[in-house]
N, C-alpha and C positions, 0 to 999 in steps of 0.2 A: 556698727563699727564707727568710731569717732573719725572725723575727717572725711567721711564719705558723703557726697551730696545726697540729700534726702528727698529732693524734688525732681520730678521728671524734667521740668524745664532746665534746671541747672545740669542735669546729666546730658540732656540733648545739647546744651550749649558747649559743655566740655567735649562731648563727642565731635560736634562740628569743628571746634578748635583743634582737637587732636588730628582729625582727618586732614584739615587744611595744613597743619604743620608738617605731617608726615608726607603728604603729596607735594607740598612746596619744597621741602628739603630734598625729596627725591628728584624733582624737576631741576633744582639747582645743581644737584650732583651730576645728573645727566648732561646738563648744559656745560658744566665745567669740564667733564671728560671729553665732550665733543670739541670744545675749544682747544684743549690740549692736543687732542688727536690731530686736529686740522692745523695745528701750529698758528693759531690766530694771534697769539702773543708775539709779535715781531719787534726786534730792535734793529733799525738800520744805521750802519756806521759807514761813512764815506771813505773811499780808498783815494789817497792823494797822489802816490807815485808807484811805479812798478819797477822791481829789480829782477834779477835773474830767476831766483827760485822762490821769492817771497813777495808778498804785497805789504806795504807799510800802511798803517792805519793811524789816524789822528783822532783820539777820543775827545769828546767835548771837554774843554778845560784842561786837557793833558797834552802831552807830546806823543808823536807817533810811537807805536809799539808793535809787537809781533802779532800774528794772527791768532796764536793760541791764547794770549791774554785777552784779546778782543772777544773770543768765543766764551771765555769764562765770564767776562763782564756782561755779555749779552744773556748768558743763562741767569745771572743774578737779576738782571733787569726783568726777564720774563717771570721769575718767581715773585719778584716785587709786584708786578702787574696782576699776577694770579692772586696773591694775597689781598691786594686792594679790591679786586673783583669779589672775592669771597666775603670780605669785610662789608662792603657796600651791600652785597646780596643778603647778608645775614641781618643787617639793619633794616632793609626793606621787608624781609621776611617777618621780623619781630613786629614792625609796624602793622603789617597786614594781619598778623595773628591777633593783635588787639582789635583791629577792625572786624575780623571774622568773628571773634567772641561777641562783640557787640551786636553784630548782624545776626549771629546765631541765637542770642538771647532774645532778640526782637522777633525772629522767624519762629522760634519754639513757642513764644507766647501767643503768636497768631495761630499757630497749629493747634495748641492746647486749649485755646479759648472755648471752642465747643465742648471740649470735655469738661471744663470747669462749669459751664452752664448746665450740662447734663448732671453733673455731680450735685450741684446746688438744688436742682429740681428734685432729683431722687431723694436727697436728704429731707426734703420738705414733705415727702409722701409717706403717709401712715395708714393705719387700718381705717381711719375715718375718711381719707381722701384717696383711697387706692385706685379710684376711677380716673385719676388724672394721668396724662401721658406726656412724654417728652415732646412728640410732634415735631421732631427735628426736620427742618427743610434745608435743602441744598442739593448739590450734585451727588449722584450715586457714587459713593466711595465707602471706605472702611468706616468712617464715622457714621454715616447714615445707616449702614448695616448694623453697627453697634446700637444706635438709637432704636432701630426697628427690633433688634433682639430684646433690648430692655422693655420696650413697649409690649412685645409679645409676652415676656415674663410677667410683666404687671397685669396683663390681661388674664393669664392663667392664674396668678395669685388672687386676683379679684374673683374669678369664678370659684377658686377653692374656698375662699373665705365666705362667699355667699352660700356655697354648698354646706360649709361647716355650720353657718347660722341656721340654715334650714334643718340640718341634721340635729342640732342641739334642740331647736324648738320642737321638732317632731318627737325626738326622744323624750323630752320633758312632758310632752302631752301624752304620749303613750304610757309613761310611768305614773303620771298623775292621775289618770283615769282609773286604773285599778285600786290605787290608794284611796281615792275619794270613795269608790264603791265599798271597799272594805271598811272604811270608817262609817259609812252610812249603815252597813249591816250590823256592825257592832253597836252603834247608837240605837238602832231599832231594837236590838236584843235587850240592851240595858233599860230602855224605856218601857218595855213590855212589862206590865205590872203582874201578869200571870204567865210567865214563861213556862214552857213545857220542855220535856226532854226531846221530843220530836223537833221542836223549834230550834233548840240548840244545835241538834244534829244537823238539821238542814242548813242553818247559818254557817256552821263550821265547814260543811262540805262545799258550800259556795265559796268560802274564804280559801279553802285549800285549792279549789279550781283556779281561783284568781291568782293565788300564789304560784301554782305550777305555770300559769301563763307568764307571770313576771319573771320566773326563772328561765323559761325558754327565751323570753326577750333579752334578758341580761346575757345569757349564753350566746345568742346570736350577735349581740353588740360586741361581745368579747371576740368572737370569731372574726367579725368584721374589722375590728381594730387590729387584730393580729395579722390579717390578710393585707391590710393597707400598710402595715409597718414593713412588710417584706419577709423573706424566708431567712432563717438562721442557717440552714443547710439543706442540701439536696442529696437524694439517693435515686437510684435507678428504679423506676416503677413502670408497670404496664397498666394502662387505663382499662384494658380488657379485664384483667384479673380483679381490679377494684370495682368495675361495673358489675361484674358477675357476682362478687360478694354483697354488693348493695341490693341487687335484684333478688338474691337468694334470701336476704333477711327481711324482705317485704312480706307483710301478711297476704294471705290468699285473696284473690279478687272476688268481690261480691257479684251477685248475678247481674246487677245494673251497673256495676263499675267498669271502668275502661279496660280494654284487652291490651295486653303487653306484647309487642312484637319486637324482640331483641335481634340484633344482628352484630354479633361481637366478633371482632377480629383483632389480632395484635396491634397495639399502639404504644410503643415504648417511648419514654420521656424521662426527664429528671425533675424531681420535685419532692414535696411533702406529702407522704401517703395519707395522713390524717386529713389534711386540708383538701386533697383531691378526692377522698371519700365523702367529705362533707359537700363538695361540689356536685358529685353525681347525685347524692341523696337529695340535695336541694332542688336540682333540676327535675328529678323524677317526682318528688313530692309536689313541686309546682304544677307539673303536667297532670298529676292525678287530682289535685285540689281544684284546678280551674279547667275542668273537663265537662263533658256532657254525658247524660245517661247512655250507656252503650257505646261510648266513644273508644278511642284507641290511643296508644302511646308507642312511638317508635323510638327505640334506643339503639344507637349504632356507635361502634368504635372502629378505628382503623388508621391507616397511614395514607396521607395524600400530599403530594407536592413537597415531600421532605418534612412533613409535620405530623404529629400525633393529634388525631381529631376525635372529639366526643360530640355526638349529635343526639339531641333529645327533642322530638316533636310530638305534638298532641292535638287532638281535636278540642274544640271548645268554642266560646263566644268569639264573635268577630272583633279583632283588635285593630283599631284605626292605625295606619302606618305612622301618623304623627305622634302617637302615644307610645310607641315602642321605646324610644330613648328615655322617656320619663320613667318607664318601669324598671329600668336598670339603676335608679337612684333609691336611696333608702327611704322607707315608709311610703312608698308609692304603690297604689293598686288601681287596677282598671275600674273597679267598682268602689268609689269612695264611700258609699253608704254601708259597706260591709264591715265597718269598725265594730269591734266587740265580738268578733267570731273567734278570737284567740290567735289570729294571725296578724302580723304587723307589717307586711309588705317588705321583708328583709330578704326573702329567698334569692331573688335574681341580683340584688345589689351585693349580697354576699358572694354569690357565684362569680359576679363580675370582678370583685376585689381579688378573689383567689386566683382567677385566670391571669389578671394583671400582675400579681405578685410572682407568678411563674413565667412571666415574660411572654405570655400568649395573648391571644385576641378572642374576644367573645362577641358574636353577632346574633341578633335576634330578628327573625323575619316573620311577619304575619302570613298566615295561610289564607288563601282566597276564601275557603269554606269556613274559616274559623280556626282559632288556636294559633300556637306559635311553634316555630322551629328555632331552637337555640343551639348554636354550634360553638364549641370551644376548641381552639387550635393552639397546640404547644409546640415548641422546638423539639425536634426529635432527639432521642438519647444520644449523648456525646459518645463517640467511638463506635457507633452502630445505629443504623436506622431500623425501624420497624418494618415488618413485612408489609408488602403493598396490599391494598384491599381492591 
């Protein structure tokens, strides 16, 4: 809107001036009423002689007159004094209004100076120097809290950018490796001067296997992107039913494969059934893949402390506690030399993203004898909690 001040400093100055004007006018009004109430405006007229029933008065510059005319004159004099008081008070209020506006402009500038400094610093921060901070010093007040909040935001932004850079680099590496292998296989076939049908078939089978791995990688990346974007809608689901469906679809365990020990109880929540099914499948697949011969997998669902809980634990190699947080990031595996086995280290990162998208928490704890226990907790279903476990 035109005519409306566009700077905070100007608005604060006008606010200070308005408050001073209103409070000053109220103070003058109260003072005037008190003066009138206490009859402070007095006009003394001398009495010169006394007669039987009346007192004669001599007004200044006039001849004596009756008491009634003196009272009327006295009232006019009181009104004149009151008007003079209001006029002088109004002039004083106007002068002080100008002074208050000047002081308000100065004080507002002093108050907003740290904000201008922070604004200038933030404007100079970009993706190249996101590591810079405001580092605002001073007494603990709203401004230092704001600066601390901005520094915290910059820290989280820096961590997110670093994670994104690592993700892009790892994704490019994971996609480039099979493409390089496919190209090498095709060049080898083309340079073979005596190709056979069996050689062509073997090459095509290897290329198909690599293509399947690329498809799974792209599908995993798409699921990860969808999970990190958030949910478009939520429906009431039961983790118990989803987990039972995933376990029923698993192929039968081999003789030396891990044994499955399910403990399924109702765990009602709100979310996306497809993503939650992918969560359960990823956790169970991870527990199966990184297990030991003759090991075990514990799968449990239930309600605890007002939350729907899914827990998957497995035996396996010993996981150092300091490595657990890294395993929740994309393309991270405990055994870095296992590249090329068709797995890309996205299982736990996808599970983590799905849980966060549902407003839940995912924790992974190493077992003393080897393996991991991964627990996902979700808010209970709105309008009704799951049965206790």
